N, C-alpha and C positions, 0 to 999 in steps of 0.2 A: 333899735333892737329888732334883729331879724327873727323869723320864726325859729331858727336854730338856737338863738340866744336865749329863748324862753325855756328854761329849765323846767323840770317836771313839776317842782312845786309852785313855781310862778305860773305855769299853765293850768294847774289845778285852782289856784286862786282866780285867775282870769275866767275859767270855765264857772266856778261857783258864781261869780258876779253875773255872767251871762244867763246863767240859770235862775237869777232872781234873788240870790243872798246878798243882801245890800250893806250890811255893816259888818265890822271886823269879827265880833265874836260869833255872828251867824256863819261867816266864812269859816272860822275855826271849827265850829260844830260840824259843819258840812263835810269839810275836807280831812278833818282829823289831824291837821297840822297845827304845830305849836304856834303860839303868838309871836314868838321870836323868829318864825319863818314867813308868817302870814303879813305881818305889819311892814317889814322890809319889802316884801314883794308888792304890797299896795304901794309904798312910796315909789319903787322904782317903776311900776306900771304908771303911776301918775306923772312922774317925770317924763316919761316917753310919751305921753299923751294918749295912752290906750285906755286910761281910766281918768274920770273927773270925780271930784267929791264936793259934797256940801254938808254943813252941820245942819241938824234938825232944829227947829224952833225950840228955844228954851221952855217955852210955855208947855209944849207937849212933854218934855222930860220931866218937868216939875209935876205936871198932873200924875205922871206915872211914878213918881218918886224914885227917880234914876238919873244918872249923869246923861247929858245929850249924847246922841249917837252921831258919828259921822257916816253919812251915806255915800256909797260908792255906785258908779254906774259905768259900763263899757262904752266908749266912744265908737263912732263907725271905724276909725283906725284900729281900735282894739279888736273889733269883730273881724276885721280882715286879718289881723296878725294872728288871732285865735284860730280862724279857718286854716290859714297857712301852716301854722304849728301843728295842728291836728293832722294835717296830710304828712307833715314831716315825721311825727311821732308814729303814725300808722305805718309809714314806710319802713320804720325800725321794728315793726312787729309789736308795738305796745298798743295797749288799749287806749281808745280815744275818749275816755270819760274817767271821771273820778269815781273811784269804788267807794262804797260805803264802808268806812273804817270798821264797822261792827261786823262785817260780813266775812265769811271765809271763803277762801279760793278753792 
């Protein structure tokens, strides 16, 4: 996956992870993207080696009375791809960060 093949939604997901949003619903809340966009992007980023994931301990989830979360983190290769993609998108004149979905332009 070259920086040019990182579409805006995939880039937004990767940047959200880089910014510390670690699980799917948190990425959805941060980006404002629907789950049908976020989860396929996470799967594609994982397949390409830009993101790795792990399941939280079942004890933690049970203590909080919720399903287990799958946590994602950006790999070193993902950080490089993110940086390169940001340069590419900036060259196109687009903002290099994910906008707050509640903010007005």
